[in-house]
C-alpha positions as CSV (number, residue, x, y, z in Angstrom):
1,X,7.6,65.7,-14.4
2,X,9.2,63.9,-11.3
3,X,9.5,60.1,-11.8
4,X,8.0,57.6,-9.0
5,X,9.5,54.8,-8.0
6,X,7.5,51.4,-8.4
7,X,8.3,49.4,-5.6
8,X,9.3,45.6,-5.3
9,X,8.1,43.0,-2.9
10,X,11.9,41.9,-1.4
11,X,13.3,38.7,-3.1
12,X,13.6,37.4,0.5
13,X,9.4,37.9,0.5
14,X,8.8,36.6,-2.6
15,X,10.7,33.6,-1.7
16,X,9.4,32.9,1.6
17,X,5.7,33.3,0.2
18,X,6.8,30.1,-2.3
19,X,8.2,28.4,0.2
20,X,5.0,28.9,2.4
21,X,2.7,27.9,-0.5
22,X,4.6,25.0,-1.6
23,X,4.5,23.4,2.2
24,X,1.0,24.2,2.3
25,X,0.6,21.5,-0.3
26,X,-0.3,17.7,0.3
27,X,2.0,15.3,-1.3
28,X,0.0,12.2,-1.9
29,X,3.5,10.5,-0.2
30,X,2.4,12.1,2.9
31,X,-0.9,11.2,2.8
32,X,-1.6,9.0,6.3
33,X,2.1,9.5,7.7
34,X,0.9,11.1,11.0
35,X,-1.5,8.4,12.0
36,X,0.8,5.6,11.7
37,X,-0.5,4.1,8.4
38,X,2.3,4.6,5.4
39,X,3.9,1.4,3.7
40,X,7.4,2.7,3.5
41,X,9.9,0.5,1.9
42,X,10.4,-1.7,4.9
43,X,6.8,-2.9,4.9
44,X,7.2,-4.1,1.1
45,X,8.8,-7.5,-0.4
46,X,11.0,-6.1,-3.0
47,X,13.7,-8.6,-4.1
48,X,13.1,-11.6,-5.5
49,X,14.4,-14.0,-3.0
50,X,12.2,-13.0,-0.6
51,X,9.4,-13.8,-2.8
52,X,10.6,-17.2,-3.5
53,X,10.8,-17.6,0.1
54,X,6.8,-17.2,0.1
55,X,6.3,-19.0,-2.5
56,X,8.3,-22.1,-1.4
57,X,7.8,-22.0,2.3
58,X,3.6,-21.0,3.1
59,X,0.4,-22.0,3.8
60,X,-2.9,-20.0,2.3
61,X,-5.6,-17.8,2.6
62,X,-7.9,-18.4,-0.4
63,X,-11.8,-17.1,-1.7
64,X,-12.6,-17.3,-5.0
65,X,-10.9,-13.8,-6.0
66,X,-8.0,-13.4,-3.9
67,X,-5.3,-15.6,-2.4
68,X,-2.9,-14.5,0.1
69,X,0.4,-16.5,0.4
70,X,1.6,-16.5,4.1
71,X,5.2,-17.4,4.6
72,X,7.9,-17.6,7.9
73,X,8.4,-14.6,10.2
74,X,10.1,-12.0,9.1
75,X,10.9,-9.5,11.7
76,X,9.5,-6.9,13.5
77,X,6.6,-6.0,11.4
78,X,4.6,-7.7,8.3
79,X,5.6,-7.2,4.6
80,X,3.3,-7.0,2.0
81,X,3.9,-8.2,-1.8
82,X,2.1,-8.0,-4.8
83,X,1.9,-11.0,-7.9
84,X,-1.1,-9.9,-9.9
85,X,-0.5,-11.7,-13.3
86,X,-1.1,-9.7,-16.6
87,X,-3.0,-13.0,-17.8
88,X,-5.4,-12.3,-14.7
89,X,-6.2,-8.9,-15.0
90,X,-5.1,-7.5,-18.4
91,X,-5.8,-3.6,-17.8
92,X,-2.7,-2.0,-16.2
93,X,-5.1,0.2,-15.2
94,X,-7.2,-2.8,-13.1
95,X,-4.2,-4.0,-11.8
96,X,-2.6,-1.1,-10.5
97,X,-6.6,0.0,-9.0
98,X,-6.2,-3.8,-7.2
99,X,-3.0,-2.9,-5.8
100,X,-4.1,0.4,-4.3
101,X,-7.5,-1.2,-3.1
102,X,-4.9,-3.7,-1.4
103,X,-2.3,-1.3,-0.4
104,X,-5.1,0.7,1.4
105,X,-6.5,-2.6,3.3
106,X,-2.9,-3.5,4.1
107,X,-2.3,-0.2,5.6
108,X,-4.9,-0.1,8.2
109,X,-4.8,-3.5,9.2
110,X,-1.1,-3.7,9.6
111,X,-0.5,-2.7,13.2
112,X,-2.7,-6.0,14.0
113,X,-1.0,-8.3,11.6
114,X,1.4,-10.9,12.5
115,X,5.4,-10.4,11.9
116,X,5.1,-12.3,8.4
117,X,5.6,-11.8,4.8
118,X,2.1,-11.6,2.2
119,X,2.0,-12.0,-0.8
120,X,-1.1,-11.5,-2.6
121,X,-2.6,-13.1,-6.0
122,X,-5.7,-13.1,-8.1
123,X,-7.6,-14.7,-10.1
124,X,-10.2,-13.0,-13.1
125,X,-13.3,-13.7,-10.8
126,X,-11.6,-10.5,-8.8
127,X,-13.0,-8.3,-12.1
128,X,-16.5,-9.1,-11.5
129,X,-16.3,-8.3,-7.6
130,X,-16.5,-4.5,-7.0
131,X,-14.4,-2.5,-4.5
132,X,-16.8,-2.2,-1.3
133,X,-16.3,-6.3,-1.6
134,X,-13.2,-6.7,-1.6
135,X,-12.2,-4.4,1.0
136,X,-14.8,-6.5,3.2
137,X,-13.5,-9.5,1.9
138,X,-9.9,-8.3,2.9
139,X,-10.8,-7.5,6.4
140,X,-11.9,-11.4,6.4
141,X,-8.6,-12.5,5.1
142,X,-6.7,-10.2,7.8
143,X,-8.6,-11.8,10.8
144,X,-8.7,-15.6,9.6
145,X,-4.3,-14.5,8.9
146,X,-4.4,-13.0,12.8
147,X,-6.5,-16.3,13.5
148,X,-4.1,-18.9,11.4
149,X,-0.9,-17.4,13.1
150,X,-2.2,-17.5,16.8
151,X,-2.5,-21.3,16.2
152,X,1.0,-21.8,15.0
């Protein structure tokens, strides 16, 4: 009996198929990158002294659930930071959900906003408001920030 050789795909072909499949996947980090709506590190307040500057010298835009502190001119683009207290939103899931809503709204409005440092704070009443109303309130806040910064 003659044995028939088993054909295995070439290693290069298998590797190229694996790489092609990996490139097809959509990374959550790349969402919005092509549309100019990403949230890179340069658009975030990351250091304590940056937050302190905003807390010391600011003006406020507030409603029943959300307070936005607007600091001095930061550079060429607006930057966003969060100060969401565990006392106000006890659940980590709730705090993260709010941050996602705020980031999404900021990404969409960042091209219209003035180059200022912004710190978002919340009150307990935000837990009673639905996500659609929060998005609408944020849009109103962005518009009032634009108007306030034009005046000053």
